C-alpha positions in Angstrom: -19.0 32.0 -10.4 -17.0 31.4 -7.2 -16.7 27.9 -6.0 -17.5 26.8 -2.4 -13.8 26.3 -1.6 -13.0 29.8 -2.8 -15.8 31.3 -0.7 -14.5 29.5 2.4 -11.0 30.7 1.7 -12.1 34.3 1.1 -14.2 34.3 4.3 -11.3 33.0 6.4 -9.0 35.6 4.9 -11.5 38.4 5.7 -11.9 37.1 9.3 -8.1 36.9 9.7 -7.7 40.5 8.5 -10.5 41.7 10.8 -8.9 39.9 13.8 -5.6 41.5 12.9 -7.0 45.0 12.8 -8.9 44.5 16.0 -5.8 43.3 17.8 -3.8 46.2 16.4 -6.3 48.7 17.6 -6.4 47.0 21.0 -2.6 47.3 21.3 -2.7 50.9 20.3 -5.4 51.7 22.8 -3.5 49.9 25.6 -0.3 51.9 24.8 -2.2 55.3 24.7 -4.7 55.4 27.5 -6.3 58.7 26.2 -8.9 58.1 23.4 -8.0 59.5 20.0 -11.4 61.3 19.8 -13.3 62.4 22.9 -16.1 60.0 23.7 -15.1 57.4 21.2 -15.4 54.5 23.7 -18.0 56.0 26.0 -21.5 54.7 26.3 -24.4 57.0 25.2 -26.9 57.5 28.0 -30.4 58.8 27.2 -32.5 60.3 30.0 -35.9 58.8 30.6 -38.2 61.6 31.7 -41.3 59.5 32.0 -44.5 59.5 30.0 -45.3 62.5 27.8 
């Protein structure tokens, strides 16, 4: 079984890795203004045609 201290350490390590990946992706996106795949960062809009 994992102790509480180990769980805290693992959680912090995971958060650090996630933060690093997000920062790296942000840097890459800022360097290359064109998205890697078309529509990757676009919002999806759904038309509302009213009832029925």
